[in-house]
C-alpha positions in Angstrom: -19.5 -5.2 26.3 -20.6 -8.4 24.6 -20.0 -8.4 20.9 -22.1 -10.1 18.2 -20.4 -12.5 15.8 -20.7 -9.9 13.1 -19.0 -7.2 15.3 -16.2 -9.7 16.2 -15.6 -10.5 12.5 -15.4 -6.8 11.5 -13.2 -5.9 14.4 -10.9 -8.8 13.8 -10.5 -7.9 10.1 -9.6 -4.3 11.0 -7.3 -5.1 14.0 -5.4 -7.9 12.1 -4.6 -5.7 9.1 -0.9 -5.1 8.8 1.5 -3.9 6.1 3.0 -7.2 5.0 6.4 -7.1 3.5 7.0 -10.7 2.5 4.4 -12.9 0.7 4.1 -16.5 -0.4 3.9 -17.2 -4.1 0.4 -18.8 -3.5 -1.8 -17.6 -6.3 -5.0 -15.7 -5.6 -7.8 -16.7 -7.9 -9.2 -14.0 -10.1 -12.7 -14.6 -8.7 -11.3 -13.8 -5.2 -9.7 -10.6 -6.3 -13.0 -9.6 -8.1 -15.0 -10.4 -4.9 -12.7 -8.1 -2.8 -13.1 -5.2 -5.3 -16.8 -5.9 -5.6 -17.4 -5.3 -1.8 -14.8 -2.5 -1.6 -16.7 -0.5 -4.2 -19.4 0.2 -1.6 -17.1 2.8 0.0 -18.7 6.2 0.4 -17.8 9.0 -2.0 -19.1 12.6 -2.2 -22.2 12.7 -4.4 -21.3 9.1 -5.4 -18.5 10.2 -7.7 -16.6 6.9 -7.1 -13.2 8.4 -8.1 -11.2 5.1 -8.0 -9.8 3.1 -10.8 -7.9 -0.2 -10.3 -5.4 -2.1 -12.4 -4.9 -5.7 -11.3 -1.5 -7.2 -12.3 -0.6 -10.9 -12.2 1.7 -13.1 -14.2 3.7 -11.5 -17.1 2.0 -8.1 -16.7 3.1 -7.9 -13.1 6.6 -9.1 -13.9 7.0 -6.6 -16.7 6.1 -3.7 -14.4 8.3 -4.9 -11.6 11.3 -5.4 -13.8 11.0 -2.0 -15.4 10.5 0.0 -12.2 13.1 -2.0 -10.2 15.7 -1.3 -12.9 14.9 2.4 -12.8 15.1 2.5 -9.1 18.5 0.7 -8.9 20.1 3.0 -11.6 21.1 6.2 -9.8 21.0 8.3 -13.0 17.6 6.9 -14.1 16.2 7.1 -10.6 17.0 10.8 -10.4 14.8 11.4 -13.5 11.6 10.3 -11.7 9.6 12.3 -9.3 6.3 12.0 -7.5 3.4 13.8 -9.1 1.8 14.7 -5.8 3.1 15.5 -2.3 2.4 12.6 0.1 4.4 13.5 3.1 4.7 16.9 4.9 7.2 19.4 3.3 8.3 20.2 6.8 8.4 17.5 9.4 7.7 18.1 13.1 7.0 16.1 16.2 5.2 13.8 16.8 4.9 12.8 13.1 8.6 12.6 12.4 9.1 10.6 15.6 6.6 8.0 14.6 8.0 7.8 11.1 11.6 7.3 12.4 10.5 4.7 14.9 8.7 2.5 12.5 11.6 2.7 10.0 14.2 1.8 12.5 12.0 -0.9 14.1 11.7 -2.6 10.7 15.4 -2.2 9.9 16.4 -3.6 13.3 14.3 -6.7 12.6 16.2 -7.1 9.3 19.6 -6.5 11.0 20.2 -3.4 9.0 22.3 -0.7 10.7 22.1 3.1 9.8 25.4 2.9 7.9 24.1 0.0 5.7 22.7 2.2 2.9 23.0 -0.5 0.3 21.0 -2.9 2.5 18.3 -0.3 3.1 18.1 0.5 -0.7 17.7 -3.2 -1.4 14.9 -3.5 1.1 13.2 -0.5 -0.4 13.5 -2.0 -3.8 11.3 -4.9 -2.7 8.4 -2.5 -2.9 8.8 -2.7 -6.6 8.4 -6.4 -6.6 5.2 -6.1 -4.5 7.2 -7.9 -1.8 6.8 -11.1 -3.9 3.0 -11.0 -3.6 1.4 -12.7 -6.7 -1.0 -9.8 -7.1 -0.1 -6.2 -7.6 -2.7 -3.4 -7.6 -2.2 0.0 -9.1 -4.7 2.7 -8.2 -5.3 5.8 -10.3 -7.5 8.9 -10.1 -8.7 11.4 -12.7 -6.6 14.5 -12.5 -9.7 16.7 -12.4 -10.6 15.4 -8.9 -9.8 17.5 -5.9 -8.9 16.9 -2.2 -12.3 15.5 -1.2 -12.1 12.7 -3.8 -8.7 11.7 -2.3 -10.4 11.4 1.0 -13.0 9.2 -0.6 -10.2 7.2 -2.2 -8.7 6.4 1.2 -12.0 4.8 2.3 -12.0 2.7 -0.8 -8.4 1.5 -0.2 -9.3 0.6 3.4 -12.2 -1.4 2.2 -9.9 -3.3 -0.2 -7.6 -4.2 2.7 -10.3 -5.1 5.1 -12.2 -7.3 2.6 -8.9 -9.0 1.9 -8.4 -9.7 5.6 -11.9 -11.1 5.8 -10.8 -13.7 3.2 -7.5 -14.6 5.0 -5.4 -12.5 2.7 -3.0 -9.7 3.4 -1.9 -6.5 1.8 0.6 -3.7 1.8 -0.4 -0.3 0.6 2.6 1.3 -1.2 3.1 5.0 -1.9 6.6 4.1 -3.2 5.2 3.4 -6.7 4.2 7.1 -7.2 7.8 8.2 -8.0 7.7 6.0 -11.1 4.3 7.1 -12.5 5.8 7.6 -16.0 7.0 4.0 -16.2 3.7 2.8 -14.8 1.7 4.9 -17.4 3.8 3.4 -20.2 3.5 -0.2 -19.0 -0.3 0.0 -18.3 -1.1 2.4 -21.2 -2.7 4.9 -18.8 -4.6 7.7 -20.4 -3.1 11.2 -19.8 -5.9 12.2 -17.4 -5.0 9.4 -14.9 -2.6 9.9 -12.0 -1.1 7.1 -9.9 -2.4 7.2 -6.3 -0.5 4.3 -4.9 0.2 0.6 -5.4 -0.8 -2.4 -3.2 0.5 -5.9 -2.7 -2.1 -8.6 -2.2 -1.6 -12.2 -1.3 -0.8 -14.7 1.5 1.6 -13.5 4.1 4.8 -15.5 4.6 4.7 -15.7 8.4 8.2 -17.3 8.5 9.8 -13.9 7.5 11.0 -11.8 10.4 9.8 -8.5 8.9 6.2 -9.7 9.2 6.5 -9.8 13.0 6.5 -6.0 13.1 3.4 -4.7 14.8 3.3 -0.9 14.7 2.1 1.1 17.7 -1.0 3.2 17.9 -1.7 6.1 20.2 -4.2 5.6 23.0 -7.6 7.2 22.6 -6.9 9.9 25.2 -4.1 11.2 23.0 -6.4 11.9 20.0 -10.0 11.8 21.0 -12.0 14.5 22.8 -15.5 13.6 24.0 -17.5 16.9 24.2 
């Protein structure tokens, strides 16, 4: 099948999206960030409810949040005081989901030279989430607590739009559920109203292609494993 230039551009943006875990310090202009969010807001939502809200962090605001959450994560007693507000992963894992989860984790750690017994090294790598993997832009996404499951589905489409719009501009991202554990610190740092819940964070910037972790390409199942043509 011959593709039009438009089809090629869209497919390339989708296929080249990766979760980047090391960024250059190259600044992203505010106008570029705004343009990404401008196009992303065209995501569909049930009855046009548009349940998303975005906090864009750069400079001192970004550093302040990163410092506060990193300190809490690295302090075992303080870390234990923080818990996610919603359940992201299954309460009971089973195959094939647990197999995929383990594979991507060990594939990443293998690239970084981290063995199973190196708990300190793994914790340090996880802590990089809370510096947005050095990306110059950190995004925090929230949702009104009154919204239900359907709105979370809508929210996922908005997040995908953000990531694809970024790729179309030569930028990269990493969506991060890790931030949800520290919603109380985020709420304090960003002065979130009580009705807002943290959905996730996202790093945005230019990928550092010299870093080995960015060579990770995760596998996807072939169509015949998840598609049924009726």
